Backbone as XML, in Angstrom:
<?xml version="1.0"?>
<chain id="A" units="angstrom">
  <residue number="1" name="MET">
    <atom name="N" x="146.013" y="117.143" z="39.850"/>
    <atom name="CA" x="146.638" y="116.815" z="38.586"/>
    <atom name="C" x="146.672" y="118.065" z="37.720"/>
  </residue>
  <residue number="2" name="LEU">
    <atom name="N" x="147.607" y="118.922" z="37.932"/>
    <atom name="CA" x="147.638" y="120.157" z="37.173"/>
    <atom name="C" x="148.665" y="120.126" z="36.057"/>
  </residue>
  <residue number="3" name="ASP">
    <atom name="N" x="149.863" y="119.694" z="36.356"/>
    <atom name="CA" x="150.914" y="119.678" z="35.366"/>
    <atom name="C" x="151.100" y="118.266" z="34.831"/>
  </residue>
  <residue number="4" name="CYS">
    <atom name="N" x="151.104" y="118.145" z="33.517"/>
    <atom name="CA" x="151.329" y="116.851" z="32.896"/>
    <atom name="C" x="151.995" y="117.097" z="31.541"/>
  </residue>
  <residue number="5" name="GLU">
    <atom name="N" x="152.576" y="116.049" z="30.996"/>
    <atom name="CA" x="153.290" y="116.199" z="29.727"/>
    <atom name="C" x="152.364" y="116.644" z="28.608"/>
  </residue>
  <residue number="6" name="GLN">
    <atom name="N" x="151.226" y="116.016" z="28.508"/>
    <atom name="CA" x="150.282" y="116.366" z="27.454"/>
    <atom name="C" x="148.876" y="116.400" z="28.023"/>
  </residue>
  <residue number="7" name="ARG">
    <atom name="N" x="148.221" y="117.556" z="27.930"/>
    <atom name="CA" x="146.866" y="117.695" z="28.455"/>
    <atom name="C" x="145.863" y="117.045" z="27.515"/>
  </residue>
  <residue number="8" name="ILE">
    <atom name="N" x="144.869" y="116.419" z="28.102"/>
    <atom name="CA" x="143.776" y="115.807" z="27.357"/>
    <atom name="C" x="142.869" y="116.923" z="26.846"/>
  </residue>
  <residue number="9" name="ARG">
    <atom name="N" x="142.429" y="116.784" z="25.618"/>
    <atom name="CA" x="141.534" y="117.779" z="25.052"/>
    <atom name="C" x="140.186" y="117.754" z="25.770"/>
  </residue>
  <residue number="10" name="ARG">
    <atom name="N" x="139.659" y="118.925" z="26.060"/>
    <atom name="CA" x="138.373" y="119.069" z="26.754"/>
    <atom name="C" x="137.263" y="118.453" z="25.912"/>
  </residue>
  <residue number="11" name="SER">
    <atom name="N" x="136.435" y="117.654" z="26.535"/>
    <atom name="CA" x="135.400" y="116.901" z="25.841"/>
    <atom name="C" x="134.256" y="117.775" z="25.330"/>
  </residue>
  <residue number="12" name="LYS">
    <atom name="N" x="133.636" y="118.533" z="26.201"/>
    <atom name="CA" x="132.465" y="119.358" z="25.920"/>
    <atom name="C" x="131.199" y="118.554" z="25.635"/>
  </residue>
  <residue number="13" name="LYS">
    <atom name="N" x="131.255" y="117.238" z="25.759"/>
    <atom name="CA" x="130.066" y="116.408" z="25.523"/>
    <atom name="C" x="129.555" y="115.865" z="26.854"/>
  </residue>
  <residue number="14" name="PHE">
    <atom name="N" x="128.479" y="116.442" z="27.332"/>
    <atom name="CA" x="127.874" y="115.978" z="28.574"/>
    <atom name="C" x="127.048" y="114.728" z="28.293"/>
  </residue>
  <residue number="15" name="LYS">
    <atom name="N" x="127.075" y="113.791" z="29.256"/>
    <atom name="CA" x="126.307" y="112.558" z="29.074"/>
    <atom name="C" x="125.935" y="111.966" z="30.424"/>
  </residue>
  <residue number="16" name="PRO">
    <atom name="N" x="124.959" y="111.049" z="30.405"/>
    <atom name="CA" x="124.541" y="110.413" z="31.659"/>
    <atom name="C" x="125.683" y="109.609" z="32.287"/>
  </residue>
  <residue number="17" name="ASP">
    <atom name="N" x="125.683" y="109.577" z="33.595"/>
    <atom name="CA" x="126.627" y="108.755" z="34.339"/>
    <atom name="C" x="126.193" y="107.296" z="34.164"/>
  </residue>
  <residue number="18" name="PRO">
    <atom name="N" x="127.048" y="106.419" z="33.646"/>
    <atom name="CA" x="126.636" y="105.033" z="33.421"/>
    <atom name="C" x="126.257" y="104.279" z="34.689"/>
  </residue>
  <residue number="19" name="LEU">
    <atom name="N" x="126.694" y="104.753" z="35.845"/>
    <atom name="CA" x="126.326" y="104.085" z="37.092"/>
    <atom name="C" x="124.922" y="104.472" z="37.563"/>
  </residue>
  <residue number="20" name="ILE">
    <atom name="N" x="124.445" y="105.632" z="37.122"/>
    <atom name="CA" x="123.100" y="106.084" z="37.509"/>
    <atom name="C" x="122.404" y="106.769" z="36.318"/>
  </residue>
  <residue number="21" name="PRO">
    <atom name="N" x="122.296" y="106.087" z="35.180"/>
    <atom name="CA" x="121.767" y="106.728" z="33.961"/>
    <atom name="C" x="120.329" y="107.223" z="34.086"/>
  </residue>
  <residue number="22" name="GLU">
    <atom name="N" x="119.511" y="106.529" z="34.854"/>
    <atom name="CA" x="118.105" y="106.926" z="34.953"/>
    <atom name="C" x="117.919" y="108.258" z="35.677"/>
  </residue>
  <residue number="23" name="PHE">
    <atom name="N" x="118.923" y="108.690" z="36.433"/>
    <atom name="CA" x="118.825" y="109.957" z="37.156"/>
    <atom name="C" x="119.687" y="111.052" z="36.552"/>
  </residue>
  <residue number="24" name="THR">
    <atom name="N" x="120.441" y="110.745" z="35.520"/>
    <atom name="CA" x="121.375" y="111.744" z="35.026"/>
    <atom name="C" x="121.287" y="111.975" z="33.519"/>
  </residue>
  <residue number="25" name="ASN">
    <atom name="N" x="120.166" y="111.654" z="32.906"/>
    <atom name="CA" x="119.982" y="111.972" z="31.495"/>
    <atom name="C" x="119.283" y="113.328" z="31.433"/>
  </residue>
  <residue number="26" name="LEU">
    <atom name="N" x="120.068" y="114.387" z="31.496"/>
    <atom name="CA" x="119.521" y="115.728" z="31.712"/>
    <atom name="C" x="119.603" y="116.653" z="30.501"/>
  </residue>
  <residue number="27" name="ASP">
    <atom name="N" x="119.910" y="116.144" z="29.328"/>
    <atom name="CA" x="120.005" y="117.002" z="28.149"/>
    <atom name="C" x="118.774" y="117.884" z="27.993"/>
  </residue>
  <residue number="28" name="LYS">
    <atom name="N" x="117.595" y="117.282" z="28.063"/>
    <atom name="CA" x="116.352" y="118.020" z="27.850"/>
    <atom name="C" x="116.127" y="119.091" z="28.914"/>
  </residue>
  <residue number="29" name="ASP">
    <atom name="N" x="116.612" y="118.868" z="30.115"/>
    <atom name="CA" x="116.407" y="119.836" z="31.188"/>
    <atom name="C" x="117.243" y="121.107" z="31.009"/>
  </residue>
  <residue number="30" name="TYR">
    <atom name="N" x="118.373" y="120.998" z="30.356"/>
    <atom name="CA" x="119.235" y="122.164" z="30.171"/>
    <atom name="C" x="118.941" y="122.934" z="28.891"/>
  </residue>
  <residue number="31" name="LYS">
    <atom name="N" x="118.359" y="122.262" z="27.882"/>
    <atom name="CA" x="118.074" y="122.925" z="26.601"/>
    <atom name="C" x="117.173" y="124.133" z="26.814"/>
  </residue>
  <residue number="32" name="LYS">
    <atom name="N" x="117.645" y="125.278" z="26.374"/>
    <atom name="CA" x="116.886" y="126.540" z="26.440"/>
    <atom name="C" x="116.444" y="126.902" z="27.853"/>
  </residue>
  <residue number="33" name="SER">
    <atom name="N" x="117.168" y="126.412" z="28.861"/>
    <atom name="CA" x="116.806" y="126.717" z="30.244"/>
    <atom name="C" x="117.405" y="128.042" z="30.708"/>
  </residue>
  <residue number="34" name="GLY">
    <atom name="N" x="118.466" y="128.470" z="30.032"/>
    <atom name="CA" x="119.157" y="129.675" z="30.479"/>
    <atom name="C" x="120.255" y="129.389" z="31.480"/>
  </residue>
  <residue number="35" name="TYR">
    <atom name="N" x="120.406" y="128.125" z="31.878"/>
    <atom name="CA" x="121.432" y="127.755" z="32.850"/>
    <atom name="C" x="122.600" y="127.059" z="32.166"/>
  </residue>
  <residue number="36" name="ASP">
    <atom name="N" x="123.796" y="127.304" z="32.701"/>
    <atom name="CA" x="124.982" y="126.563" z="32.292"/>
    <atom name="C" x="125.027" y="125.240" z="33.027"/>
  </residue>
  <residue number="37" name="ARG">
    <atom name="N" x="125.687" y="124.273" z="32.423"/>
    <atom name="CA" x="125.981" y="123.017" z="33.116"/>
    <atom name="C" x="127.315" y="123.236" z="33.825"/>
  </residue>
  <residue number="38" name="GLY">
    <atom name="N" x="127.241" y="123.647" z="35.069"/>
    <atom name="CA" x="128.435" y="123.999" z="35.829"/>
    <atom name="C" x="129.095" y="122.773" z="36.430"/>
  </residue>
  <residue number="39" name="HIS">
    <atom name="N" x="130.366" y="122.580" z="36.088"/>
    <atom name="CA" x="131.116" y="121.453" z="36.652"/>
    <atom name="C" x="131.297" y="121.641" z="38.153"/>
  </residue>
  <residue number="40" name="GLN">
    <atom name="N" x="131.137" y="120.571" z="38.895"/>
    <atom name="CA" x="131.506" y="120.600" z="40.303"/>
    <atom name="C" x="133.003" y="120.303" z="40.429"/>
  </residue>
  <residue number="41" name="MET">
    <atom name="N" x="133.461" y="119.250" z="39.762"/>
    <atom name="CA" x="134.899" y="118.980" z="39.630"/>
    <atom name="C" x="135.307" y="119.563" z="38.284"/>
  </residue>
  <residue number="42" name="ASP">
    <atom name="N" x="136.140" y="120.571" z="38.311"/>
    <atom name="CA" x="136.523" y="121.295" z="37.107"/>
    <atom name="C" x="137.172" y="120.380" z="36.067"/>
  </residue>
  <residue number="43" name="ALA">
    <atom name="N" x="136.714" y="120.479" z="34.831"/>
    <atom name="CA" x="137.263" y="119.655" z="33.746"/>
    <atom name="C" x="138.758" y="119.930" z="33.537"/>
  </residue>
  <residue number="44" name="TYR">
    <atom name="N" x="139.172" y="121.161" z="33.721"/>
    <atom name="CA" x="140.591" y="121.487" z="33.532"/>
    <atom name="C" x="141.472" y="120.646" z="34.453"/>
  </residue>
  <residue number="45" name="ASP">
    <atom name="N" x="141.012" y="120.442" z="35.666"/>
    <atom name="CA" x="141.795" y="119.684" z="36.640"/>
    <atom name="C" x="141.834" y="118.194" z="36.321"/>
  </residue>
  <residue number="46" name="CYS">
    <atom name="N" x="141.059" y="117.764" z="35.356"/>
    <atom name="CA" x="141.057" y="116.360" z="34.913"/>
    <atom name="C" x="141.846" y="116.188" z="33.617"/>
  </residue>
  <residue number="47" name="GLY">
    <atom name="N" x="142.530" y="117.231" z="33.201"/>
    <atom name="CA" x="143.179" y="117.262" z="31.905"/>
    <atom name="C" x="144.394" y="116.378" z="31.723"/>
  </residue>
  <residue number="48" name="CYS">
    <atom name="N" x="144.820" y="115.682" z="32.745"/>
    <atom name="CA" x="145.980" y="114.788" z="32.629"/>
    <atom name="C" x="145.563" y="113.330" z="32.488"/>
  </residue>
  <residue number="49" name="ASP">
    <atom name="N" x="144.266" y="113.060" z="32.539"/>
    <atom name="CA" x="143.786" y="111.685" z="32.532"/>
    <atom name="C" x="142.531" y="111.600" z="31.671"/>
  </residue>
  <residue number="50" name="SER">
    <atom name="N" x="142.573" y="110.776" z="30.636"/>
    <atom name="CA" x="141.449" y="110.706" z="29.694"/>
    <atom name="C" x="140.164" y="110.201" z="30.360"/>
  </residue>
  <residue number="51" name="THR">
    <atom name="N" x="140.269" y="109.249" z="31.266"/>
    <atom name="CA" x="139.083" y="108.745" z="31.957"/>
    <atom name="C" x="138.482" y="109.832" z="32.840"/>
  </residue>
  <residue number="52" name="ALA">
    <atom name="N" x="139.322" y="110.527" z="33.570"/>
    <atom name="CA" x="138.843" y="111.606" z="34.435"/>
    <atom name="C" x="138.171" y="112.705" z="33.612"/>
  </residue>
  <residue number="53" name="MET">
    <atom name="N" x="138.725" y="113.014" z="32.445"/>
    <atom name="CA" x="138.125" y="114.050" z="31.599"/>
    <atom name="C" x="136.724" y="113.624" z="31.159"/>
  </residue>
  <residue number="54" name="ILE">
    <atom name="N" x="136.576" y="112.393" z="30.720"/>
    <atom name="CA" x="135.258" y="111.891" z="30.312"/>
    <atom name="C" x="134.285" y="111.942" z="31.488"/>
  </residue>
  <residue number="55" name="GLU">
    <atom name="N" x="134.737" y="111.474" z="32.646"/>
    <atom name="CA" x="133.868" y="111.429" z="33.821"/>
    <atom name="C" x="133.493" y="112.822" z="34.317"/>
  </residue>
  <residue number="56" name="SER">
    <atom name="N" x="134.329" y="113.807" z="34.070"/>
    <atom name="CA" x="133.999" y="115.167" z="34.506"/>
    <atom name="C" x="132.816" y="115.731" z="33.722"/>
  </residue>
  <residue number="57" name="PHE">
    <atom name="N" x="132.472" y="115.108" z="32.593"/>
    <atom name="CA" x="131.335" y="115.551" z="31.791"/>
    <atom name="C" x="130.083" y="114.697" z="32.019"/>
  </residue>
  <residue number="58" name="TYR">
    <atom name="N" x="130.098" y="113.851" z="33.041"/>
    <atom name="CA" x="128.886" y="113.137" z="33.431"/>
    <atom name="C" x="127.949" y="114.142" z="34.103"/>
  </residue>
  <residue number="59" name="TYR">
    <atom name="N" x="126.668" y="113.977" z="33.871"/>
    <atom name="CA" x="125.704" y="114.877" z="34.509"/>
    <atom name="C" x="125.725" y="114.775" z="36.029"/>
  </residue>
  <residue number="60" name="SER">
    <atom name="N" x="126.238" y="113.696" z="36.569"/>
    <atom name="CA" x="126.354" y="113.585" z="38.029"/>
    <atom name="C" x="127.410" y="114.550" z="38.575"/>
  </residue>
  <residue number="61" name="ASN">
    <atom name="N" x="128.189" y="115.167" z="37.704"/>
    <atom name="CA" x="129.223" y="116.115" z="38.115"/>
    <atom name="C" x="128.833" y="117.557" z="37.804"/>
  </residue>
  <residue number="62" name="VAL">
    <atom name="N" x="127.610" y="117.811" z="37.387"/>
    <atom name="CA" x="127.235" y="119.183" z="37.061"/>
    <atom name="C" x="126.073" y="119.652" z="37.913"/>
  </residue>
  <residue number="63" name="ALA">
    <atom name="N" x="125.966" y="120.958" z="38.003"/>
    <atom name="CA" x="124.857" y="121.596" z="38.696"/>
    <atom name="C" x="124.443" y="122.808" z="37.874"/>
  </residue>
  <residue number="64" name="PRO">
    <atom name="N" x="123.152" y="123.116" z="37.832"/>
    <atom name="CA" x="122.731" y="124.299" z="37.090"/>
    <atom name="C" x="123.329" y="125.555" z="37.702"/>
  </residue>
  <residue number="65" name="GLN">
    <atom name="N" x="123.907" y="126.379" z="36.841"/>
    <atom name="CA" x="124.488" y="127.634" z="37.314"/>
    <atom name="C" x="124.071" y="128.764" z="36.375"/>
  </residue>
  <residue number="66" name="GLU">
    <atom name="N" x="123.775" y="129.897" z="36.964"/>
    <atom name="CA" x="123.565" y="131.098" z="36.154"/>
    <atom name="C" x="124.854" y="131.326" z="35.365"/>
  </residue>
  <residue number="67" name="PRO">
    <atom name="N" x="124.758" y="131.695" z="34.094"/>
    <atom name="CA" x="125.968" y="131.911" z="33.293"/>
    <atom name="C" x="126.945" y="132.905" z="33.922"/>
  </residue>
  <residue number="68" name="THR">
    <atom name="N" x="126.433" y="133.964" z="34.546"/>
    <atom name="CA" x="127.342" y="134.945" z="35.147"/>
    <atom name="C" x="128.101" y="134.356" z="36.335"/>
  </residue>
  <residue number="69" name="LEU">
    <atom name="N" x="127.480" y="133.424" z="37.061"/>
    <atom name="CA" x="128.175" y="132.739" z="38.151"/>
    <atom name="C" x="129.219" y="131.779" z="37.590"/>
  </residue>
  <residue number="70" name="ASN">
    <atom name="N" x="128.801" y="130.905" z="36.666"/>
    <atom name="CA" x="129.679" y="129.870" z="36.130"/>
    <atom name="C" x="130.905" y="130.464" z="35.436"/>
  </residue>
  <residue number="71" name="ARG">
    <atom name="N" x="130.702" y="131.509" z="34.677"/>
    <atom name="CA" x="131.783" y="132.092" z="33.881"/>
    <atom name="C" x="132.486" y="133.232" z="34.608"/>
  </residue>
  <residue number="72" name="GLY">
    <atom name="N" x="131.993" y="133.559" z="35.786"/>
    <atom name="CA" x="132.553" y="134.663" z="36.560"/>
    <atom name="C" x="133.253" y="134.185" z="37.814"/>
  </residue>
  <residue number="73" name="ILE">
    <atom name="N" x="132.584" y="134.388" z="38.954"/>
    <atom name="CA" x="133.209" y="134.106" z="40.252"/>
    <atom name="C" x="133.528" y="132.622" z="40.430"/>
  </residue>
  <residue number="74" name="TRP">
    <atom name="N" x="132.698" y="131.720" z="39.866"/>
    <atom name="CA" x="132.987" y="130.279" z="39.989"/>
    <atom name="C" x="134.284" y="129.950" z="39.269"/>
  </residue>
  <residue number="75" name="LYS">
    <atom name="N" x="134.460" y="130.504" z="38.077"/>
    <atom name="CA" x="135.695" y="130.290" z="37.314"/>
    <atom name="C" x="136.901" y="130.833" z="38.087"/>
  </residue>
  <residue number="76" name="LYS">
    <atom name="N" x="136.722" y="131.996" z="38.689"/>
    <atom name="CA" x="137.817" y="132.577" z="39.489"/>
    <atom name="C" x="138.145" y="131.690" z="40.690"/>
  </residue>
  <residue number="77" name="LEU">
    <atom name="N" x="137.118" y="131.107" z="41.294"/>
    <atom name="CA" x="137.341" y="130.199" z="42.420"/>
    <atom name="C" x="138.137" y="128.974" z="41.975"/>
  </residue>
  <residue number="78" name="GLU">
    <atom name="N" x="137.792" y="128.413" z="40.809"/>
    <atom name="CA" x="138.534" y="127.269" z="40.278"/>
    <atom name="C" x="139.999" y="127.635" z="40.019"/>
  </residue>
  <residue number="79" name="GLU">
    <atom name="N" x="140.220" y="128.811" z="39.465"/>
    <atom name="CA" x="141.589" y="129.269" z="39.198"/>
    <atom name="C" x="142.353" y="129.478" z="40.502"/>
  </residue>
  <residue number="80" name="TYR">
    <atom name="N" x="141.679" y="130.028" z="41.513"/>
    <atom name="CA" x="142.306" y="130.228" z="42.820"/>
    <atom name="C" x="142.671" y="128.888" z="43.455"/>
  </residue>
  <residue number="81" name="ASN">
    <atom name="N" x="141.789" y="127.903" z="43.336"/>
    <atom name="CA" x="142.090" y="126.564" z="43.856"/>
    <atom name="C" x="143.343" y="125.986" z="43.196"/>
  </residue>
  <residue number="82" name="ARG">
    <atom name="N" x="143.474" y="126.169" z="41.878"/>
    <atom name="CA" x="144.671" y="125.678" z="41.182"/>
    <atom name="C" x="145.924" y="126.390" z="41.690"/>
  </residue>
  <residue number="83" name="LYS">
    <atom name="N" x="145.812" y="127.687" z="41.934"/>
    <atom name="CA" x="146.950" y="128.453" z="42.470"/>
    <atom name="C" x="147.365" y="127.895" z="43.837"/>
  </residue>
  <residue number="84" name="LEU">
    <atom name="N" x="146.387" y="127.645" z="44.696"/>
    <atom name="CA" x="146.694" y="127.098" z="46.019"/>
    <atom name="C" x="147.301" y="125.699" z="45.911"/>
  </residue>
  <residue number="85" name="ALA">
    <atom name="N" x="146.782" y="124.883" z="45.003"/>
    <atom name="CA" x="147.310" y="123.523" z="44.831"/>
    <atom name="C" x="148.771" y="123.548" z="44.394"/>
  </residue>
  <residue number="86" name="LYS">
    <atom name="N" x="149.121" y="124.491" z="43.549"/>
    <atom name="CA" x="150.530" y="124.613" z="43.134"/>
    <atom name="C" x="151.391" y="125.103" z="44.294"/>
  </residue>
  <residue number="87" name="GLU">
    <atom name="N" x="150.868" y="126.045" z="45.039"/>
    <atom name="CA" x="151.614" y="126.628" z="46.157"/>
    <atom name="C" x="151.839" y="125.621" z="47.280"/>
  </residue>
  <residue number="88" name="TYR">
    <atom name="N" x="150.832" y="124.809" z="47.586"/>
    <atom name="CA" x="150.905" y="123.871" z="48.707"/>
    <atom name="C" x="151.049" y="122.415" z="48.282"/>
  </residue>
  <residue number="89" name="ASP">
    <atom name="N" x="151.268" y="122.165" z="47.019"/>
    <atom name="CA" x="151.410" y="120.832" z="46.434"/>
    <atom name="C" x="150.077" y="120.142" z="46.227"/>
  </residue>
  <residue number="90" name="SER">
    <atom name="N" x="149.161" y="120.244" z="47.159"/>
    <atom name="CA" x="147.829" y="119.673" z="46.988"/>
    <atom name="C" x="146.880" y="120.340" z="47.976"/>
  </residue>
  <residue number="91" name="ILE">
    <atom name="N" x="145.616" y="120.290" z="47.653"/>
    <atom name="CA" x="144.575" y="120.802" z="48.550"/>
    <atom name="C" x="143.371" y="119.872" z="48.444"/>
  </residue>
  <residue number="92" name="LEU">
    <atom name="N" x="142.505" y="119.915" z="49.415"/>
    <atom name="CA" x="141.242" y="119.182" z="49.368"/>
    <atom name="C" x="140.125" y="120.177" z="49.118"/>
  </residue>
  <residue number="93" name="VAL">
    <atom name="N" x="139.277" y="119.872" z="48.155"/>
    <atom name="CA" x="138.138" y="120.730" z="47.826"/>
    <atom name="C" x="136.888" y="119.876" z="47.850"/>
  </residue>
  <residue number="94" name="TRP">
    <atom name="N" x="135.894" y="120.302" z="48.598"/>
    <atom name="CA" x="134.614" y="119.611" z="48.656"/>
    <atom name="C" x="133.579" y="120.492" z="47.982"/>
  </residue>
  <residue number="95" name="CYS">
    <atom name="N" x="132.750" y="119.892" z="47.182"/>
    <atom name="CA" x="131.746" y="120.650" z="46.456"/>
    <atom name="C" x="130.487" y="119.816" z="46.320"/>
  </residue>
  <residue number="96" name="GLY">
    <atom name="N" x="129.372" y="120.472" z="46.262"/>
    <atom name="CA" x="128.107" y="119.791" z="46.052"/>
    <atom name="C" x="127.034" y="120.797" z="45.736"/>
  </residue>
  <residue number="97" name="ALA">
    <atom name="N" x="125.870" y="120.316" z="45.463"/>
    <atom name="CA" x="124.749" y="121.192" z="45.122"/>
    <atom name="C" x="123.643" y="121.043" z="46.142"/>
  </residue>
  <residue number="98" name="VAL">
    <atom name="N" x="122.909" y="122.109" z="46.343"/>
    <atom name="CA" x="121.751" y="122.118" z="47.212"/>
    <atom name="C" x="120.549" y="122.430" z="46.339"/>
  </residue>
  <residue number="99" name="THR">
    <atom name="N" x="119.501" y="121.654" z="46.473"/>
    <atom name="CA" x="118.297" y="121.917" z="45.687"/>
    <atom name="C" x="117.130" y="122.219" z="46.614"/>
  </residue>
  <residue number="100" name="PHE">
    <atom name="N" x="116.217" y="122.999" z="46.097"/>
    <atom name="CA" x="115.028" y="123.361" z="46.842"/>
    <atom name="C" x="113.815" y="123.040" z="46.007"/>
  </residue>
  <residue number="101" name="GLU">
    <atom name="N" x="112.797" y="122.522" z="46.635"/>
    <atom name="CA" x="111.537" y="122.264" z="45.945"/>
    <atom name="C" x="110.484" y="123.194" z="46.508"/>
  </residue>
  <residue number="102" name="ASP">
    <atom name="N" x="109.624" y="123.651" z="45.627"/>
    <atom name="CA" x="108.532" y="124.532" z="46.069"/>
    <atom name="C" x="107.436" y="123.731" z="46.742"/>
  </residue>
</chain>
């Protein structure tokens, strides 16, 4: 969903996923952590649908990212994906996070 008549304004308000609120109330974990809340499904790509935009800001759609990653190469990857989607009409992108415990 890249081109639409009117793009939905970016929310910027992260919140728990209502389907799994007990596992996704992460405000306190990100405060002063030094990590960005990196979208797995890019909010820009949800800009044609108000529900999709809201859902893109659920904590179930974010992963901790170093700011230089999130605002650098990750952003470039998202832009490249949009370029490919326009060129080929659509593409499939799979994304997820890997966590490690000490």
